[in-house]
N, C-alpha and C positions, 0 to 999 in steps of 0.2 A: 504494500499500500504505499502511496505518496500523498503528500498534502502541500498546498500552496494557499495564499491568501488572495482572494480577488475582491473587486469593488464593482458594483453594479447599480450605481445611482439612478440611471435613467431607464424609463420603459424601453427604449429602443436597445439598450445594453442588455437587459433581461432577454428580450426577443433574440437577439443576435447570438447571445451565451448559449441559450437552449438549442438553437439550431447547430452550434458548434458541436456541443456536448452529444447531440444525436447522431453525429458522424462516428462516434467511438463506440465499440462494443462492449467496454467495460461498465461495471456499475460505478456510480459517482454520487457523492453526498455533499450537501452545503450545510454548514452549521454556524449557527449565530446564537452565542450563550448556550442555553439547553435545548434549543429548537435545530431539529435535524430534518432536511427534506431532500427528495431526488433531486439531483442537479439537472436533470432532464425534464423537470416538471415545472412550466411556467406559472402554473398557479400555485404550487409549492413556494416558489422562490418570492412569490407576492406576499406570502405570509410572514416573510423575514424582514427584519428591519435592515434594509439596504443601505442606509446611511453608515452603517457600521462595516467595518472590513468583514468578509465572509470566508471561512475557513472550506476550502474545496478538497476532499478526499476521494481520491480514485482507488479502485481496487484491481490493479494489475501491477505486475513487476516487469512487464515488457519495456524495455528501455526505449526501443523505436516508437512504441505507442506513446510513452511519456514525454519524448521529445517532440513528436508531433502535436501532442495536446499542449505543450508549453508554448509552441509556436503559434499555434491556432488561437490561443486564448492571452497571448501576450500584451494585447491592449488593456485586458481586464486585470491584470497582475496587479497586486497592491504594491505601491511603493511609497514607503513612509517618508515625510519631510523631515529632514533633521535640522 
């Protein structure tokens, strides 16, 4: 399993993110606090506090798939301001 933090503040971000996640065959979950939803569910994502960074956990050990996923969601990866 691998995890990254994503940020999906806008409706268009959620829609694009779900479309990207749907291209991958593995299971994925999004977590904010104690809330956990399917990362491929647009309705599930709308139940989260999207103003907060969201933890994305994927269930695959395939490095090629992980690399492809990171490239595809690069725009949504959370980059904290220092």
